[in-house]
N, C-alpha and C positions, 0 to 999 in steps of 0.2 A: 506495498500499499506504498502511495507515493502521493505524499501532497501537494500545496501551492509557494506559489512565494515567487514567481517569476522566474529569471536567471539562476538568484542567483540559490534557491529549492530546488533548480532542477542541478545546477554543479554539485548543490548539499548530497543529494540524491546517487548522484556519479561516485562517490565517496565513500556511499555505504553499503554501495552493489562493491564495487573493488576491494573493500573490507572481506563481506559476505563471499565472492569469493576466494581472498587469502583464507578462507575459515571452509571453506567445500565445498560450497556449495556452488552447481552452475544454475547457469539460467536456461530456459530452453526458450524457442521458439522459430519464425521463418512461415513459410506455408507449407501447406496440410500436402506440393505434388514439391515442395522443396524443404522440407525441415534442417533446420542446423544443428550437424552433427558435433556433439558435445564431445570433449575429452577427457574429461570431469562429471561423472553422473551420479558422485556419491549423495547431493541435498540437489535434486533437480527442482528447480523453481517453472509451476507451469500456469501459474493464475498472477495475474496483475489489474491492480485498482488503479486509475490512477484520477489526480484532480488537478487541474486547473494545470500547470507547469508540469505536474505529476504524469499528467496524460501524455505529455510530449513524448517526455522520458520512456513512459513504458510501452509507449508507441510504438517507440525506432527497437526496444529491447524487445518486444512478444513480435517485431519484424524480424529477428534472425539476427539483426545487427549485433556486431562482439563491443563491450564494454569500451578498448583501446579503438574501436574506429568511429565511436561514437565523445569519446573525448579528445583523441586528434584533431577529428573534424573539426569538433568549436570549439578548441585553442587553437587551430589553421598548422596543427605542427609536419602534416603532411601534405602533398598537394594531394595524393593520390585517393585522399581522405577528406575531400572537397564535397564532392556529393551530399554528405549532409553539411556543409558549412554552413553557420544560420547567420542572419546578419540584423544588423538595427532595420532595414528594408523588411525585413519578414517580422520584427518587432515591432515596428510603428507604420502600421497601416494605416494612410488617408482617406476617412474615408468622403466617398463620391458624392462632389457636392449640390445638396438639395437645394436652390434657395427660396424655389415658389413653393415647397410643401413644410421647410422652416417657419417663411414668411407668414402661411393659414394655420398653422400649429399656432404659431405666437397670438395669434389674433383671437383664435377658436378655443386655446387652452383654459381650462374651469379655473375658474381664479377661487379663495378663500379667503376667508372672514381675514380684514385690514384691522392695519394696526400696531403690526411686531415688523420686525427685521425678519424672521422666519419667511411672513405670509408676503411681503416684499420679494424672497427669494425664489417663494412656491410662485408667485405668480408673474415674477417677471424673466426669472429663468430659463430659461423649456426647454431650452439646448440641448440635447447629447454632446458624448462627448464626441470631438473628432478625431480618432482614434478606434481600430476597429481591429476584431484581430483574423479579420480576413488572408493576412501575412501571414500567420502562422495557416490555418488552412490551406491557401496553395504551397505552403512552403512542403508541409505533409504529403498534400496530393499528388505535386508535381514533381520531387524529388527528394522523399525520403522513401514515401511510403512503396514496397512491393505487393500491396493488399490492401484496396479502400475497404473490401468485407470483411466484417468480426469474423463471418464462420468463415473464412476461407484460412483463416490462422490455426497451424498446428497446434496454436494454445487458447486460454481462454479469457481474453483482456474486457475490460471496462472501463469507463469514464462516466463519473458521476459528471452534475454541472442541474447550478439550480436555478428552476420556474422563477422568469422575473414577475409575472400575475396569480402566484398562488402561491402557499406555502407549502410548497413542494419539493422534489426533487428527481431529476431521471438517472437510471444511470443507464447507458448505452454500451450493449455486446450484444454477446452472437448468441444466447439465452436469455429468459426470463425463468426467473429464480424463485418468484413465487408461481399457485395459482392463480392463474385471470390474470397476472402479466400485474398486476398493483400487488404494496405492502402497509396496509393499512397503520404497520406497529411504530416504521418508520415514515410515511409520510411520501414512499415512493414508486414511480412506474415505472418499467421497463421499457425499451425502448429496441428492438432487434433490426430495425432496417435504415437507418440513418448510417452515410458511412464512417468510415473512424475520422474523416480529417476533420468533417465537421462536428464532430463532436467536440474532437476535442479543443474547438475554436469556439465551440460554445462555451464549454469548463472551464475557457484559459478568458473570460471578460471580464473581468474584477474591475467594476466599478470604483469608482466615477475615471480611470483610466480610459478604457476602452467601452463603445456601447455596446449594450443587450444585443446577442446576437441568433440571428432571428432562424427557426428548425421547419421547415415543412413537414407538415405530418396529417396525411391523410385530408388535403385539400386546405389545411390547418393551418397557420404561422404562430408560433409558440418560439417567445422571447426567452433568450437563457442567459443567468451570471455567470461568475467563478463558482466553480461547487463547493468553496468550501464552508459559504454562508451560509448555508441552511446546516450544513454535519462538516464539522473539520474532518472528521477523521470516519470513514465510513469502510470499517473495519468489517461491519456486519455484509457485507458485499464477498469479500471473502469466504467470509463462514458461509454463507449460505450457497458457494459452491463449492464446501468441499474441503476446504484446505483445514490440513491438521495443525498448523503449525503459519500465524500472519506474523508477520514481519512490516512495520508500519516508521518511516521515517519521515520526520516533519520538520522545520526549522525554526515554528513558534516559540522560542527562548526566550521570556522576558527578560530584559536588560540588573541585574545584582549587584547593586549597593557595592561599589568598592573605593577606599579612598582618593588614591591618584587621579579617577577619570571624576568625581564628588559626583551631585543628583543631575537629575535630567531636567531639570530647571534653568540649567543653566543652555542648557542645547538646542531651547526654542521648541517650534510646537510640531514640528512632526516625528522629532526625538517620541517627543509628548503621547501625539498619536498612536504611531508602531507600539509604544509601551500597552498604552491604554489597550488596544489590539492585542496582541500579544498574551496580554496578561485575561482579558476574556475567553479564551482559545484555548490558554491552558487549564482555564478553570474546566471550559466544556469538559479536554478531555480526561484530568485527573478523577472531576466526578463518573465520568463514566468509567475510568479505570478501578476508581476503587467500588462501586457499585459492581462490576464484575465479583473483582475478590471479596466484596461481602455474598456472593452467591455459595462461591468455593467454600466460605468459615460456614456459610449456614447448615451446608449440607458436611459439612466434616460434626458440627457439633450434636449433628441428628446420629452418624455412626459412632462416635465418641458416647455420643448416650446410650446407645443399643447393647455395648458390648459393656461398657460401667456396669446395667442393670443387668446385663446375663437374658437379652431379647432374644426371641428367636432371629437366626440369621437369615431367616431366608425376610420375614417380614421389613427385614432394615434394609435387604435391596432390594424388596417393590417397594418401601416406603420415599425412598435415593432417588430410584429411578423413575419417578413418580416427581418429584420433586425437580431435579433435573430437565424432564421434559416441560415443567411447568414453569421453571424460575429465565430458561433456553440457555443452560449451562453446559459446556461439555468437558469434564476432566481430562478428559488427555486431550483435549484443545489448546495449545499454547499460544502468548502472546507479547513480540520482543519490542519491545517503544524506544527509538532511537534519536535524540535532537543533540541539540548544542549543546557541550559544557556551559552551566550557567556561568564561569565567569571566559566564554568566547567573547569578549567583547565588541573585538572588532568584525567579525560574523554579525553583529546587532545592529552595529553603525553601519556594517556595510550596506552600498545600493543595491536596487532588488536587479532591474534593469542595466547592470554593469556587465559589458562583453569586453570588456578587454582582458585578453590573455591570463596577466598573471593576477587579477582580481578573481578570473575564477576556477584559475590553479590554486589558490592560498584557500577557494570556500570548499573544493573538490579535497582538500588534505584535511579541511574542518569537518567534513563531514566522514573522512576515515579515521581521522583519528576518533570523531567520537562513536562510530561502529566498534572498534577495536575495544574502545572502553566498557561498552554494554558486553559485546559477546564472549569475553573474557569468562564471563560467570557463566556462559552456558557450555553442558557439556551435549554436543551431537550425536 
């Protein structure tokens, strides 16, 4: 599971993947007709879930590209790897000018109650961002993807995007993971017909940097924004797809005070806003992790109670099985969360959209170090 965070997150995920390779993991990929050959198949990864920037990277890995090919191309290390090279032209695509439509929209937009600065902005600032993720879509469709159909891949790839006009998200992928194509628990539906490039562009449409991305489905246009908005880590997708080990990589690590740097109050509104967003995201992640641990604690408490009181073993197993089903808990499924170290201030203050090879290499190293730090406590 690779989360969002623009170029910075994509590079961090690359470092995490390199660390996983060093630990013996391998990344399956390629098409059904031409699957990638694995040199090391001890711990193969064959389910990928990506959101925003993470959707771009997971799409490339699922296509069968090696990590070295992706890293070398993004950092322009080798000319032969230029096929995947990513530029600011891909990152910042200017929306087609629609002057008449914008003027009409400005005059016909619904007004809200007057009297406050907020009302002024809502009434008169009605234009969208001039940037779109069309460049990302074109990059994937014309340059990077070997196939643009989820079903043609020999692995399962899922991309998460948030619906602009509904409190719900869409999971783009090769198949629906719930009966009927809708999951009420996670407020999401499944889309199996949209191409990979369009799904990724929709997932990467982070407001207010990019315009919401339109996706056509059954003669209806649905607008999407960044996949991280509705749910930070959609680990339930990997769980529903049948993964027994779920590795989540994310960069939303809040700043932790150090005397040498001081308070963020001295760094202005951008740093304060990033800190606020990261704090909110971290809280959501920690809450989700705590709930999962609590479920395990409940089952363990029940088991210990039966054993201490010498109650029938068959009844203990029956009750634990029913609780596991009710709580949606599987003791044989593990989660690993990889994020920047709390004292990695360079990454926190780093530019999210910087394509400098030097900066990207530093971020890849941050991801590698963070993953090694976490993975050293696990025995696979």
